[in-house]
C-alpha positions as CSV (number, residue, x, y, z in Angstrom):
1,X,10.5,23.2,-33.8
2,X,13.1,21.7,-31.5
3,X,11.8,18.7,-29.5
4,X,13.3,16.2,-27.1
5,X,11.8,12.7,-26.6
6,X,12.5,11.0,-23.4
7,X,12.5,7.3,-22.7
8,X,12.2,6.3,-19.0
9,X,12.3,2.6,-18.2
10,X,11.0,1.3,-14.9
11,X,11.4,-2.0,-13.1
12,X,9.5,-3.0,-10.0
13,X,9.9,-6.3,-8.1
14,X,7.5,-7.3,-5.4
15,X,7.6,-10.3,-3.1
16,X,5.1,-10.8,-0.2
17,X,4.8,-14.3,1.2
18,X,1.4,-15.9,1.5
19,X,-0.1,-15.9,5.0
20,X,-3.3,-17.4,6.2
21,X,-5.7,-14.4,6.9
22,X,-8.9,-16.4,7.1
23,X,-9.3,-15.8,10.8
24,X,-9.1,-12.0,10.4
25,X,-12.3,-9.9,9.8
26,X,-12.8,-8.0,6.5
27,X,-13.9,-4.5,7.2
28,X,-12.9,-2.3,4.3
29,X,-11.0,-4.5,1.9
30,X,-11.5,-4.0,-1.8
31,X,-9.7,-4.0,-5.1
32,X,-8.3,-0.8,-6.6
33,X,-9.5,0.4,-10.0
34,X,-6.9,-0.3,-12.7
35,X,-4.5,2.5,-13.7
36,X,-0.9,2.7,-14.7
37,X,0.0,3.6,-11.2
38,X,-1.6,0.4,-9.9
39,X,1.1,-1.6,-11.7
40,X,3.5,-0.4,-8.9
41,X,1.3,-0.8,-5.8
42,X,2.7,-2.8,-2.9
43,X,-0.7,-4.3,-2.0
44,X,-3.5,-5.1,-4.5
45,X,-6.1,-4.6,-1.8
46,X,-7.4,-1.3,-0.5
47,X,-7.8,-1.0,3.3
48,X,-5.6,-2.3,6.0
49,X,-7.2,-5.6,6.9
50,X,-5.8,-7.7,3.9
51,X,-2.3,-8.1,2.5
52,X,-2.2,-9.9,-0.9
53,X,0.7,-12.3,-1.5
54,X,2.9,-11.6,-4.5
55,X,5.9,-12.7,-6.4
56,X,6.0,-10.5,-9.5
57,X,7.9,-8.1,-11.6
58,X,6.5,-5.0,-13.4
59,X,8.2,-3.7,-16.5
60,X,7.2,-0.3,-17.8
61,X,8.3,2.5,-20.0
62,X,7.3,6.2,-20.2
63,X,8.1,8.6,-23.0
64,X,7.6,12.3,-23.2
65,X,7.7,14.8,-26.1
66,X,9.1,18.1,-24.7
67,X,9.6,21.4,-26.5
68,X,13.2,22.5,-25.8
69,X,12.4,26.2,-26.2
70,X,9.6,26.5,-23.6
71,X,9.7,23.2,-21.7
72,X,6.1,22.4,-22.6
73,X,5.2,18.7,-22.6
74,X,3.2,17.9,-25.7
75,X,2.3,14.4,-24.7
76,X,3.4,11.2,-23.1
77,X,2.9,7.5,-23.5
78,X,3.1,5.0,-20.7
79,X,3.1,1.2,-21.2
80,X,3.6,-1.5,-18.6
81,X,2.9,-5.1,-17.7
82,X,3.1,-7.3,-14.6
83,X,4.7,-10.7,-14.9
84,X,3.7,-13.2,-12.2
85,X,6.2,-15.8,-11.1
86,X,3.5,-17.8,-9.4
87,X,-0.3,-17.7,-8.9
88,X,-1.6,-15.5,-6.1
89,X,-3.4,-17.3,-3.3
90,X,-4.8,-14.6,-1.1
């Protein structure tokens, strides 16, 4: 069998300054469930009434094992981590 293994690095930097939102009502704010894709969200809150402050970088890598003859993907591995430059306040 003739296979190709890919290695796809990913870097995501996010900066959102802290703003006082205590005078704004909370209608539908919640936290997302954790998933690999949540490492790359621009806001950790769901809904439109809160914006979380952030100063962080996400490092991740994805690898696929692909059959060169038929293009079938036989599996993938995705690993990632967020590194925070400061504690979040909001």
